[in-house]
C-alpha positions in Angstrom: 117.7 88.9 147.2 117.1 92.1 145.1 119.4 94.6 144.1 119.0 98.0 142.3 120.8 101.4 141.8 117.9 103.1 140.6 114.7 104.5 142.2 116.3 102.9 145.1 114.3 104.8 148.1 110.9 103.5 146.6 112.4 100.2 145.6 113.7 99.3 149.0 110.5 100.6 150.8 108.4 98.3 148.2 110.6 95.4 149.0 110.2 95.9 152.9 106.6 96.2 152.6 106.5 92.8 150.6 109.2 91.5 153.2 111.6 90.6 150.6 115.2 90.6 151.3 117.5 93.4 149.5 121.4 93.7 149.3 123.8 96.3 148.2 126.2 93.7 147.1 125.9 92.4 143.4 127.5 89.0 144.4 124.7 88.3 146.9 121.7 89.2 144.6 119.4 87.1 142.7 117.4 89.7 140.9 119.4 92.6 139.8 118.5 96.1 137.9 121.1 98.5 137.0 120.5 101.7 135.4 123.5 102.7 133.2 123.4 106.6 134.1 123.4 106.0 137.7 126.6 103.6 137.2 128.4 106.0 135.4 127.4 109.2 137.1 126.8 108.3 140.7 129.4 111.0 141.8 127.5 113.7 140.3 123.8 113.0 139.8 123.4 116.2 137.6 125.3 114.6 135.0 123.8 112.0 132.3 124.5 110.7 128.9 123.2 114.1 127.4 125.7 116.6 129.4 128.8 114.3 130.8 132.5 115.6 129.9 134.1 112.3 130.1 136.1 110.6 127.3 135.3 106.9 126.3 138.1 105.6 128.4 136.5 106.9 131.6 133.0 105.2 130.9 134.4 102.1 129.4 136.5 101.6 132.7 133.2 101.6 134.9 131.2 99.4 132.5 134.2 97.0 132.7 134.2 96.9 136.4 130.8 95.8 136.3 131.4 92.9 133.7 134.4 92.0 135.8 132.2 91.6 138.8 129.5 89.6 136.8 132.3 87.5 135.1 133.5 86.6 138.8 130.0 85.8 139.8 129.5 83.4 136.6 132.6 81.8 137.4 131.7 80.5 140.9 131.3 76.9 141.2 128.0 77.0 143.1 126.7 80.1 142.1 123.0 80.9 142.2 121.6 82.0 138.9 121.0 85.9 138.6 118.4 87.7 136.6 120.0 90.8 135.6 118.3 93.7 133.7 120.7 96.8 132.4 118.6 100.0 131.5 120.4 102.6 129.3 118.6 105.9 129.1 118.9 107.0 125.2 119.2 111.0 124.9 116.1 112.6 123.6 117.6 115.7 121.6 114.6 117.9 121.5 114.3 118.2 125.1 118.0 118.4 125.9 119.5 120.9 123.7 118.6 124.3 122.3 116.2 124.7 119.3 119.0 125.6 116.8 121.0 122.5 117.6 117.7 120.3 117.5 117.0 121.4 113.9 120.7 121.1 112.8 120.2 117.4 114.0 116.8 117.1 112.3 118.0 118.4 108.8 121.3 116.7 108.9 119.5 113.1 109.3 116.9 114.1 107.0 119.3 115.0 104.2 121.3 111.8 104.8 118.3 109.7 105.1 117.3 111.0 101.4 120.6 109.8 100.2 121.5 113.2 99.0 118.1 113.9 97.3 116.5 116.4 99.7 118.4 119.7 98.4 116.1 121.6 100.7 117.2 119.6 103.8 120.7 120.3 103.0 120.3 123.9 102.8 118.3 124.0 106.1 121.1 121.9 107.8 123.8 124.4 106.6 121.8 127.3 107.7 121.4 126.0 111.1 125.2 124.6 111.2 126.2 128.4 110.4 124.3 129.6 113.5 125.7 127.4 115.8 128.9 127.8 118.0 131.9 125.5 116.4 132.9 124.3 120.1 129.3 123.6 121.1 128.7 121.7 118.1 131.9 119.8 118.1 131.3 118.8 121.9 127.8 117.6 120.9 129.2 115.4 118.1 132.0 113.9 120.2 129.5 113.1 123.0 127.2 111.3 120.8 130.3 109.4 119.3 131.4 108.4 122.7 127.8 107.3 123.9 127.5 105.1 120.7 130.8 103.4 121.1 129.8 102.6 124.8 126.7 101.2 123.6 128.4 99.1 121.0 130.7 97.6 123.8 127.6 96.8 125.9 125.9 95.2 122.9 129.1 93.0 122.2 129.0 91.7 125.9 125.3 91.2 126.1 125.4 87.6 127.3 126.2 89.0 130.7 122.7 90.1 131.2 119.3 88.5 130.6 117.9 91.9 129.3 119.4 95.1 128.0 116.8 97.7 127.5 117.6 101.0 125.7 115.0 103.3 126.8 113.7 105.7 124.3 112.6 109.1 125.5 111.6 110.5 122.2 108.2 112.5 122.2 106.4 111.7 119.0 105.3 114.9 117.3 102.7 114.3 114.3 103.6 117.7 113.0 107.5 116.6 112.4 108.6 113.7 110.4 110.8 111.2 112.2 114.3 112.6 111.9 117.1 113.8 114.1 120.3 112.1 115.5 118.5 110.3 118.0 116.3 108.7 115.7 119.3 107.8 113.7 120.8 106.4 116.7 117.9 104.1 117.3 118.0 103.0 113.7 121.9 102.3 114.2 121.4 100.4 117.6 118.8 98.1 115.9 121.3 97.2 113.2 124.0 96.6 115.5 121.7 94.4 117.9 120.9 92.4 114.9 124.5 92.1 113.5 125.5 90.8 117.0 122.5 88.2 117.2 121.5 89.9 120.4 117.6 90.4 119.6 116.7 88.0 122.4 118.3 90.1 125.1 118.6 93.7 123.6 115.7 95.8 122.8 114.4 99.5 122.5 111.5 100.1 124.6 109.5 103.3 125.6 111.0 104.8 128.8 107.6 104.0 130.6 108.2 100.5 130.4 111.8 100.3 131.7 112.0 101.4 135.3 112.9 99.1 138.2 109.5 99.7 139.8 107.7 98.5 136.6 109.7 95.3 136.7 108.9 94.9 140.2 105.3 95.5 139.5 105.1 92.6 137.0 106.7 90.3 139.8 104.0 91.5 142.2 101.1 90.7 139.6 102.7 87.2 139.1 103.5 86.3 142.6 100.2 87.2 143.9 98.5 85.5 140.6 96.5 88.6 140.0 94.4 87.9 136.7 92.1 89.6 134.7 92.5 93.0 136.4 90.5 96.0 135.2 91.3 99.6 135.7 89.8 103.1 135.1 91.6 106.2 134.0 90.3 109.3 135.2 91.8 112.9 134.7 90.5 116.0 136.3 90.9 117.9 133.0 89.1 115.3 131.0 91.6 116.0 128.3 94.6 114.0 129.3 97.6 114.7 127.2 98.0 112.2 124.5 101.6 111.2 125.5 100.6 110.5 128.9 97.4 108.5 127.5 99.7 106.6 125.3 102.3 105.9 128.0 99.7 104.7 130.6 97.9 102.8 128.3 101.1 100.8 127.3 101.8 100.4 130.9 98.7 98.8 131.4 98.7 96.6 128.4 102.2 95.3 129.4 100.9 94.6 132.9 98.0 92.6 131.4 95.4 95.1 132.9 92.3 96.0 130.7 91.1 99.5 130.7 87.3 99.9 131.5 84.7 102.4 132.8 84.8 102.9 136.4 81.7 100.9 137.4 83.3 97.8 136.4 87.0 98.4 137.3 88.9 97.1 140.2 90.6 100.3 140.8 90.5 103.8 139.5 93.8 105.7 138.3 93.0 109.3 139.2 95.4 111.8 137.5 95.3 115.6 138.2 96.6 117.3 135.3 95.4 120.8 136.2 97.5 123.3 138.2 95.4 125.3 140.9 92.4 123.1 140.8 89.3 124.5 142.6 87.5 121.3 143.2 87.7 117.7 142.8 85.4 115.9 140.4 83.1 113.2 141.2 84.1 109.6 140.7 83.0 106.0 141.5 83.2 105.7 145.5 84.4 102.5 147.2 86.9 101.9 144.8 90.7 102.0 145.6 92.3 105.0 144.1 95.8 105.3 142.7 96.4 109.1 142.7 98.9 110.9 140.7 99.2 114.8 140.5 101.1 116.1 137.7 100.5 119.6 138.7 103.5 121.9 139.2 105.0 121.8 142.6 104.0 125.2 143.6 100.3 124.1 143.1 99.2 122.8 146.5 95.4 122.8 145.6 94.8 119.2 144.5 96.6 117.5 147.3 95.2 119.4 149.9 91.7 119.0 148.8 92.2 115.3 148.5 93.5 115.0 151.7 90.3 116.8 153.3 88.1 114.8 150.9 85.9 111.9 152.5 87.2 109.7 149.7 90.8 109.8 151.2 90.2 106.4 152.7 90.1 104.9 149.3 93.5 106.2 148.5 95.7 103.1 147.9 98.6 105.2 146.5 99.9 108.5 145.9 102.5 110.2 144.2 103.1 114.0 143.0 105.4 114.6 140.1 108.8 116.0 141.4 110.9 118.6 140.0 112.0 117.6 136.4 110.6 114.1 136.9 109.1 112.4 133.6 105.2 112.2 134.0 105.5 108.3 133.3 107.9 108.2 136.3 105.3 109.6 138.5 102.3 107.2 137.3 104.4 104.2 137.8 105.4 105.2 141.3 101.5 105.4 142.1 100.6 102.4 140.0 103.2 100.1 141.5 102.3 101.1 145.0 98.7 100.7 144.3 99.0 97.2 143.0 101.1 96.1 145.9 98.4 97.6 148.2 95.6 95.9 146.0 97.4 92.6 146.1 98.0 92.5 149.8 94.3 94.0 150.7 95.6 96.8 152.5 97.0 100.3 151.9 100.3 100.9 151.7 100.3 103.7 154.2 103.9 104.2 154.3 104.2 105.1 150.8 101.4 107.6 151.1 102.8 109.3 154.1 106.4 109.4 152.5 105.3 110.7 149.3 103.0 113.5 150.9 106.1 114.6 152.7 108.7 114.2 149.9 106.7 114.9 147.0 104.2 117.7 148.4 105.0 119.2 151.7 108.8 119.7 151.3 108.8 121.0 147.9 105.9 123.6 148.8 107.7 124.7 151.8 110.8 125.5 149.5 108.4 127.1 146.9 106.9 129.3 149.4 110.1 129.7 151.6 108.5 128.6 154.6 109.5 125.8 157.0 107.8 122.7 157.3 106.2 123.3 160.8 104.3 126.1 158.9 102.0 123.3 157.7 101.4 121.7 160.9 97.5 121.7 160.4 97.6 119.6 157.0 100.2 117.3 158.1 98.3 116.6 161.2 95.3 115.8 159.2 97.5 113.4 157.0 99.0 111.7 160.2 95.5 111.4 161.9 93.9 110.0 158.6 96.5 107.3 158.3 96.4 106.5 162.0 92.6 105.9 161.7 93.2 103.6 158.8 95.8 101.6 160.9 93.2 101.3 163.9 90.5 100.2 161.3 93.0 97.4 160.1 93.9 96.3 163.5 90.3 96.1 164.4 89.4 94.0 161.4 
């Protein structure tokens, strides 16, 4: 029995396809995945640990409610052993605050790390501090202390979980040394984890390796005994962003999938990283395609051309990046669905149909201020191609 509060729509549809049971009751679950932000801010999904206004008492109350439930489960005489994963999304300062506040954070940590020796960093720190609004700075510092206090409480209670994963979203910039309050936070967390002898449960990992779908994908690979898998990565630009490359290679490595050329691969991960594409490059035919469209939501070209392409029958999974969705999240949505299709030997057509509607047609209709019914022709093409696939599956 599976339970998750994160990526729930996709997760539930995958479980349904796999004919695995799911539950909304923690006490009835065997595999549990909890996202801390979702737990804390489910009443307002616009809030997260980078912008919430809550005092520590409010956040602690919700965490303690969870720990109380887990304690009650553990106290049951005939309890079924649960596997519990808690994901904590660390704040990436650079992407969540304005430039002045980021550099204030950067030079403050740089000066502190130098133990008072870097006078230039001290001057820069004070320069940016003078530019910042006093109340805004105080709010930022207070929220950071609140978050750290909550993390400390969770680490102290780490034995309630099998894994506690602090998801790092920091984007490495080779032009900037590794300083900033988010860097200092990770250094502090590593020390606290060691001090509480929690290294076997608590860890800091890249965000691309921490989602519910990623762990479900690992289960699929294990349950279906998929070994020696080989994947080819292709991008329409042929110059895939280095951060995306690192995330994707890390995902494949942790799923025990070898990267190779298209002719020797079991499947192809096709990434569109271009807006307003004019043509789809050629690629190896008769190979399952796991398609990820990273173009902006207002760019319909690639998805529509793919739909009309003869190779659409080879599409085993499809995901178009959603508004404000990290690139790695769209990739794991397609990769997990593709591997599910590959394991079962048939396309996960519901995932393709739903994602075309949710990721492509719906955002496009909003961007163009047109009703969905105005896209009747491409939607009909999608329905017909998926129905043709179903007929072929039944005949075989």
